[in-house]
Backbone as a chain_set.jsonl record, in Angstrom:
{"seq": "XXXXXXXXXXXXXXXXXXXXXXXXXXXXXXXXXXXXXXXXXXXXXXXXXXXXXXXXXXXXXXXXXXXXXXXXXXXXXXXXXXXXXXXXXXXXXXXXXXXXXXXXXXXXXXXXXXXXXXXXXXX", "coords": {"N": [[-3.898, -39.807, 15.86], [-5.761, -41.195, 17.305], [-5.451, -43.356, 18.972], [-4.184, -42.41, 21.166], [-4.294, -41.272, 24.451], [-4.688, -38.71, 26.829], [-3.489, -38.792, 30.008], [-4.042, -37.928, 33.318], [-2.404, -38.031, 36.29], [-3.721, -38.053, 39.537], [-2.843, -37.202, 42.623], [-3.707, -38.237, 45.728], [-3.519, -37.64, 49.052], [-3.96, -39.802, 51.717], [-6.581, -39.145, 53.92], [-6.805, -36.454, 53.39], [-8.724, -34.028, 51.614], [-8.211, -32.601, 49.254], [-6.361, -32.807, 46.162], [-2.799, -33.476, 46.008], [-0.524, -30.969, 45.028], [0.985, -31.12, 41.781], [3.536, -30.111, 41.653], [4.724, -30.928, 43.974], [5.316, -33.541, 43.61], [7.767, -35.296, 42.11], [8.475, -37.53, 40.484], [6.968, -40.42, 38.934], [6.255, -43.865, 38.662], [5.476, -45.628, 35.794], [3.727, -48.431, 34.856], [3.257, -50.817, 32.404], [0.985, -53.289, 31.398], [0.273, -56.564, 30.065], [-2.469, -58.404, 28.988], [-2.975, -61.789, 29.401], [-3.842, -65.243, 28.684], [-4.698, -67.277, 31.486], [-2.349, -69.388, 33.183], [-2.126, -72.895, 32.45], [-3.879, -75.132, 34.497], [-4.114, -73.425, 36.649], [-6.523, -72.18, 38.744], [-8.713, -69.688, 39.515], [-11.293, -68.588, 41.309], [-13.687, -66.583, 42.604], [-16.373, -66.513, 43.101], [-19.383, -68.156, 42.009], [-19.553, -68.251, 38.515], [-17.617, -66.309, 38.181], [-15.276, -64.832, 36.095], [-12.868, -63.563, 36.055], [-10.481, -64.812, 36.703], [-9.613, -66.08, 34.439], [-7.675, -64.838, 33.077], [-4.367, -63.397, 33.238], [-2.249, -60.719, 34.296], [0.583, -59.489, 32.932], [3.647, -57.926, 33.55], [4.848, -55.682, 31.212], [6.347, -53.431, 30.585], [8.247, -50.973, 32.33], [8.616, -47.72, 33.46], [10.206, -44.792, 34.737], [8.809, -41.699, 35.153], [9.377, -38.249, 34.787], [7.462, -35.818, 36.07], [7.615, -33.147, 35.481], [8.243, -33.033, 32.841], [5.919, -33.152, 31.441], [3.578, -31.097, 30.307], [1.116, -29.527, 32.276], [0.767, -31.872, 33.61], [-0.225, -33.882, 32.031], [-0.074, -36.979, 30.583], [0.728, -38.583, 27.642], [-0.63, -41.587, 26.499], [-0.699, -44.763, 24.872], [-3.234, -47.125, 23.712], [-3.966, -49.641, 26.106], [-3.153, -51.469, 29.159], [-2.494, -50.184, 32.321], [-0.637, -49.023, 35.25], [0.01, -46.736, 37.877], [2.721, -46.002, 40.067], [4.056, -44.723, 43.039], [6.78, -43.659, 45.031], [8.277, -41.898, 47.418], [9.653, -42.12, 49.741], [12.055, -41.555, 52.254], [15.004, -41.316, 54.366], [15.637, -41.144, 58.002], [13.942, -40.314, 60.856], [11.482, -41.895, 58.706], [10.31, -40.098, 55.839], [8.061, -38.645, 53.456], [6.023, -40.066, 50.781], [4.013, -42.881, 49.677], [2.432, -45.053, 47.288], [-0.024, -46.552, 45.046], [-1.852, -46.664, 41.964], [-5.008, -48.136, 40.99], [-5.256, -50.743, 38.503], [-5.616, -49.46, 35.219], [-7.342, -49.047, 32.125], [-6.633, -47.961, 28.882], [-8.627, -47.169, 26.255], [-9.351, -47.304, 22.732], [-10.181, -44.228, 21.255], [-10.664, -42.796, 23.595], [-10.101, -39.637, 25.06], [-9.142, -38.042, 27.285], [-8.317, -38.927, 30.639], [-8.611, -39.038, 34.203], [-6.576, -40.351, 36.742], [-6.625, -41.635, 39.893], [-4.255, -41.718, 42.508], [-3.875, -43.028, 45.485], [-2.098, -41.855, 48.237], [0.002, -42.816, 50.881], [1.244, -41.457, 53.863], [4.629, -41.644, 54.913], [5.529, -43.024, 57.964]], "CA": [[-3.734, -39.787, 17.307], [-6.953, -41.713, 17.946], [-5.083, -44.343, 19.979], [-3.466, -41.724, 22.24], [-5.146, -40.679, 25.474], [-3.946, -37.921, 27.807], [-3.807, -39.287, 31.35], [-3.567, -37.04, 34.383], [-2.379, -38.654, 37.617], [-4.222, -37.221, 40.631], [-2.261, -37.743, 43.854], [-4.562, -37.945, 46.882], [-2.952, -38.09, 50.325], [-4.993, -40.396, 52.565], [-6.991, -38.277, 55.016], [-6.97, -35.085, 52.911], [-9.738, -33.972, 50.568], [-7.718, -32.006, 48.014], [-5.179, -33.469, 45.591], [-1.488, -32.89, 46.236], [-0.056, -30.286, 43.815], [1.981, -31.881, 41.018], [4.865, -29.563, 41.95], [5.258, -31.646, 45.134], [5.635, -34.904, 43.183], [8.701, -35.144, 40.983], [8.459, -38.675, 39.569], [5.999, -41.498, 39.12], [6.586, -45.025, 37.841], [4.384, -46.105, 34.956], [3.888, -49.845, 34.539], [2.324, -51.278, 31.367], [0.726, -54.716, 31.518], [-0.334, -57.266, 28.948], [-3.443, -59.404, 29.423], [-2.685, -63.086, 28.799], [-4.619, -66.338, 29.267], [-4.143, -67.834, 32.73], [-1.57, -70.61, 33.008], [-2.873, -74.139, 32.543], [-3.885, -75.718, 35.831], [-4.376, -72.398, 37.663], [-7.946, -71.857, 38.824], [-9.034, -68.628, 40.47], [-12.727, -68.32, 41.253], [-14.12, -65.988, 43.863], [-17.784, -66.838, 43.244], [-19.905, -68.857, 40.831], [-19.654, -67.39, 37.342], [-16.491, -65.358, 38.12], [-14.404, -65.115, 34.947], [-11.649, -62.75, 36.124], [-9.31, -65.671, 36.827], [-9.25, -66.672, 33.158], [-6.554, -64.074, 32.537], [-3.372, -62.852, 34.155], [-1.66, -59.481, 33.801], [2.031, -59.645, 32.973], [4.35, -56.657, 33.366], [5.465, -55.595, 29.899], [7.295, -52.32, 30.565], [8.235, -50.134, 33.533], [9.425, -46.516, 33.26], [10.065, -43.694, 35.671], [8.496, -40.471, 34.437], [9.525, -36.975, 35.489], [6.216, -35.116, 35.777], [7.915, -31.809, 34.939], [8.367, -33.174, 31.389], [4.58, -33.257, 30.868], [2.829, -29.865, 30.596], [-0.177, -29.738, 32.92], [0.708, -33.208, 34.195], [-0.925, -34.778, 31.103], [0.845, -37.974, 30.032], [0.112, -39.269, 26.504], [-0.471, -43.04, 26.532], [-1.381, -45.556, 23.853], [-4.173, -48.085, 24.275], [-3.307, -50.663, 26.905], [-3.463, -51.582, 30.586], [-1.412, -49.501, 33.032], [-0.732, -48.718, 36.674], [0.986, -45.784, 38.388], [3.293, -46.321, 41.372], [4.878, -43.616, 43.529], [7.466, -43.877, 46.3], [9.25, -40.845, 47.708], [10.029, -42.313, 51.143], [13.495, -41.478, 52.481], [15.497, -40.812, 55.644], [15.345, -41.686, 59.322], [12.751, -41.112, 60.634], [11.058, -41.829, 57.311], [9.523, -38.974, 55.379], [7.633, -38.817, 52.076], [4.751, -40.725, 50.5], [4.046, -44.043, 48.791], [1.109, -45.536, 46.9], [-0.185, -46.982, 43.666], [-3.208, -46.614, 41.436], [-5.571, -49.39, 40.495], [-5.007, -50.924, 37.076], [-6.564, -48.735, 34.381], [-7.205, -49.407, 30.723], [-6.848, -46.937, 27.87], [-9.316, -47.758, 25.106], [-9.344, -46.471, 21.533], [-11.195, -43.179, 21.228], [-10.665, -41.992, 24.814], [-9.255, -38.463, 24.882], [-8.461, -37.742, 28.544], [-8.852, -39.531, 31.861], [-7.912, -38.791, 35.463], [-6.317, -41.587, 37.484], [-6.272, -41.326, 41.278], [-3.219, -42.489, 43.179], [-3.915, -42.755, 46.919], [-0.763, -41.833, 48.837], [0.132, -42.979, 52.319], [2.43, -40.789, 54.39], [5.585, -42.493, 55.611], [5.579, -42.672, 59.393]], "C": [[-4.954, -40.372, 18.021], [-6.642, -42.769, 18.994], [-4.279, -43.743, 21.113], [-4.475, -41.066, 23.173], [-4.247, -39.889, 26.417], [-4.423, -38.314, 29.202], [-3.209, -38.336, 32.375], [-3.586, -37.791, 35.714], [-2.819, -37.638, 38.672], [-3.749, -37.867, 41.928], [-3.083, -37.282, 45.051], [-3.921, -38.526, 48.15], [-4.101, -38.592, 51.195], [-5.289, -39.448, 53.726], [-7.156, -36.819, 54.617], [-7.928, -35.085, 51.728], [-9.205, -33.476, 49.227], [-6.507, -32.771, 47.489], [-3.895, -32.729, 45.949], [-1.056, -32.196, 44.932], [1.041, -31.095, 43.115], [3.392, -31.372, 41.259], [5.53, -30.3, 43.109], [5.66, -33.083, 44.805], [6.572, -34.798, 41.989], [8.61, -36.299, 39.992], [7.345, -39.648, 39.929], [6.45, -42.643, 38.206], [5.335, -45.457, 37.097], [4.671, -47.55, 34.572], [2.821, -50.208, 33.504], [2.221, -52.792, 31.461], [0.135, -55.261, 30.225], [-1.258, -58.338, 29.519], [-3.17, -60.696, 28.662], [-3.591, -64.146, 29.411], [-3.908, -66.881, 30.52], [-3.388, -69.13, 32.415], [-2.453, -71.844, 33.201], [-2.753, -74.703, 33.959], [-4.153, -74.715, 36.947], [-5.861, -72.041, 37.608], [-8.144, -70.812, 39.911], [-10.508, -68.299, 40.288], [-13.163, -67.806, 42.603], [-15.579, -66.279, 44.152], [-18.241, -67.539, 41.966], [-20.054, -67.873, 39.679], [-18.53, -66.364, 37.207], [-15.554, -65.754, 36.988], [-13.08, -64.362, 35.018], [-10.388, -63.598, 36.197], [-8.886, -66.342, 35.534], [-8.015, -66.003, 32.56], [-5.583, -63.691, 33.645], [-2.804, -61.602, 33.495], [-0.161, -59.542, 34.029], [2.677, -58.294, 32.7], [5.117, -56.676, 32.047], [6.566, -54.535, 29.86], [7.132, -51.503, 31.843], [9.151, -48.941, 33.274], [9.164, -45.508, 34.37], [9.897, -42.416, 34.866], [8.727, -39.268, 35.329], [8.32, -36.131, 35.111], [6.448, -33.707, 35.229], [8.07, -31.834, 33.413], [7.012, -33.182, 30.679], [3.763, -32.023, 31.247], [1.439, -30.168, 31.162], [-0.33, -31.104, 33.556], [0.007, -34.225, 33.308], [0.071, -35.678, 30.384], [0.162, -38.677, 28.859], [0.423, -40.768, 26.54], [-1.261, -43.685, 25.407], [-2.379, -46.49, 24.526], [-3.407, -49.168, 25.019], [-3.758, -50.626, 28.351], [-2.252, -51.086, 31.361], [-1.68, -49.446, 34.535], [0.343, -47.693, 36.996], [1.448, -46.243, 39.769], [4.16, -45.141, 41.783], [5.496, -43.993, 44.87], [8.523, -42.798, 46.469], [9.692, -40.916, 49.17], [11.553, -42.308, 51.263], [13.761, -41.113, 53.935], [15.081, -41.587, 56.875], [15.093, -40.516, 60.263], [12.252, -40.932, 59.202], [10.167, -40.622, 57.036], [9.133, -39.252, 53.934], [6.323, -39.577, 51.977], [4.966, -41.941, 49.609], [2.617, -44.458, 48.467], [1.081, -45.941, 45.445], [-1.644, -46.864, 43.262], [-3.725, -48.032, 41.23], [-5.112, -49.552, 39.054], [-6.024, -50.062, 36.331], [-6.276, -49.058, 32.922], [-7.514, -48.209, 29.839], [-7.455, -47.637, 26.663], [-9.283, -46.78, 23.94], [-10.485, -45.458, 21.61], [-11.268, -42.35, 22.497], [-9.69, -40.829, 24.635], [-8.469, -38.116, 26.139], [-9.126, -38.514, 29.678], [-7.996, -39.088, 33.043], [-7.752, -40.126, 36.173], [-5.864, -41.207, 38.887], [-5.213, -42.29, 41.8], [-3.29, -42.141, 44.662], [-2.511, -42.872, 47.505], [-0.841, -41.96, 50.338], [1.359, -42.215, 52.779], [3.335, -41.8, 55.094], [5.622, -42.051, 57.068], [6.546, -43.572, 60.122]], "O": [[-5.173, -40.092, 19.2], [-7.493, -43.055, 19.836], [-3.741, -44.477, 21.942], [-5.398, -40.385, 22.726], [-3.16, -40.348, 26.765], [-5.602, -38.185, 29.531], [-2.031, -37.986, 32.31], [-4.654, -38.147, 36.213], [-2.341, -36.504, 38.692], [-4.202, -38.954, 42.288], [-3.149, -36.09, 45.352], [-3.8, -39.742, 48.297], [-5.095, -37.891, 51.387], [-4.38, -39.002, 54.427], [-7.606, -36.014, 55.432], [-7.946, -36.026, 50.934], [-9.697, -33.887, 48.176], [-5.722, -33.315, 48.265], [-3.9, -31.517, 46.164], [-1.205, -32.768, 43.852], [1.909, -31.678, 43.765], [4.353, -32.123, 41.088], [6.755, -30.301, 43.223], [6.274, -33.763, 45.628], [6.188, -34.254, 40.954], [8.661, -36.076, 38.782], [6.856, -39.689, 41.058], [6.964, -42.409, 37.112], [4.271, -45.632, 37.692], [5.731, -47.856, 34.026], [1.636, -49.941, 33.7], [3.226, -53.491, 31.586], [-0.422, -54.525, 29.409], [-0.876, -59.086, 30.42], [-3.136, -60.705, 27.431], [-4.064, -63.978, 30.535], [-2.68, -66.929, 30.585], [-3.749, -69.866, 31.498], [-3.391, -71.841, 33.997], [-1.667, -74.745, 34.537], [-4.397, -75.117, 38.085], [-6.383, -71.653, 36.563], [-7.789, -71.022, 41.071], [-10.918, -67.794, 39.244], [-13.031, -68.489, 43.618], [-15.991, -66.292, 45.312], [-17.541, -67.507, 40.954], [-20.615, -66.791, 39.847], [-18.489, -65.624, 36.223], [-15.09, -66.894, 36.935], [-12.247, -64.509, 34.124], [-9.321, -63.14, 35.788], [-7.91, -67.092, 35.517], [-7.389, -66.54, 31.646], [-5.933, -63.667, 34.825], [-2.873, -61.45, 32.275], [0.307, -59.633, 35.163], [2.313, -57.6, 31.75], [5.928, -57.567, 31.798], [7.585, -54.71, 29.193], [6.028, -51.36, 32.369], [10.315, -49.112, 32.913], [8.047, -45.388, 34.873], [10.721, -42.087, 34.014], [8.322, -39.262, 36.492], [8.169, -35.763, 33.946], [5.567, -33.141, 34.582], [8.033, -30.787, 32.767], [6.96, -33.216, 29.449], [3.303, -31.911, 32.384], [0.687, -30.963, 30.599], [-1.421, -31.468, 33.995], [-0.327, -35.317, 33.769], [0.95, -35.2, 29.667], [-0.88, -39.305, 29.049], [1.585, -41.17, 26.605], [-2.34, -43.224, 25.036], [-2.38, -46.637, 25.748], [-2.319, -49.562, 24.601], [-4.637, -49.848, 28.722], [-1.124, -51.506, 31.103], [-2.767, -49.766, 35.017], [1.451, -47.759, 36.464], [0.669, -46.799, 40.543], [4.916, -44.614, 40.968], [4.834, -44.569, 45.734], [9.531, -42.779, 45.762], [10.059, -39.903, 49.766], [12.253, -42.959, 50.487], [12.866, -40.659, 54.648], [14.298, -42.535, 56.816], [16.028, -39.74, 60.459], [12.563, -39.931, 58.557], [9.385, -40.191, 57.884], [9.811, -40.022, 53.253], [5.599, -39.716, 52.962], [5.957, -42.031, 48.885], [1.704, -44.244, 49.263], [2.033, -45.708, 44.701], [-2.548, -46.95, 44.094], [-2.967, -49.0, 41.292], [-4.627, -48.596, 38.448], [-7.17, -49.944, 36.765], [-5.135, -49.308, 32.534], [-8.523, -47.528, 30.023], [-6.876, -48.577, 26.118], [-9.197, -45.568, 24.141], [-11.608, -45.796, 21.985], [-11.884, -41.284, 22.485], [-8.587, -41.011, 24.12], [-7.256, -37.917, 26.071], [-10.339, -38.726, 29.677], [-6.809, -38.801, 32.894], [-8.678, -40.937, 36.203], [-4.844, -40.538, 39.056], [-5.267, -43.498, 41.568], [-2.821, -41.078, 45.066], [-1.822, -43.87, 47.293], [-1.648, -41.298, 50.99], [2.414, -42.311, 52.152], [2.856, -42.698, 55.785], [5.731, -40.862, 57.369], [6.728, -43.432, 61.332]]}, "num_chains": 1, "name": "protein.A"}
C-alpha cells in the first residue's frame, strides 16, 4: 500500500474561517489528470526560464464520489495528479455551493494529505 495515500477534502466556504462539516457535502467530483508533453508548436512562457509550458495536463478519468462511502472523509488515492470539483447549486433563486481545488499530486510514500476546496455560495 505504499502507493496509496489517504486524501481528506477540506471544504472552506469563502468568508468563513472554519471548514464546512462533511455531513453538509454529499458528493464531490474527482478528476485524475495525466502529464503529457505540450503539443508541437504550442509555446507558453510567462517569464524567462519558465518551464511549466513544456507540459499539458489531460483529463484521464472523472468520477463522482459519495463522501458517506469514505469513513472520516478519507479517500484512498494512488500516485497521480488530481483535482476535486464540487457543485451543489440548485433552484431559483439559486442555493448551494460551487468550487474546485488546485491540482494536487500524490507521490509515492505519502500517507495522508489535506486538500482545500474553496467554495463560493450561489447567489
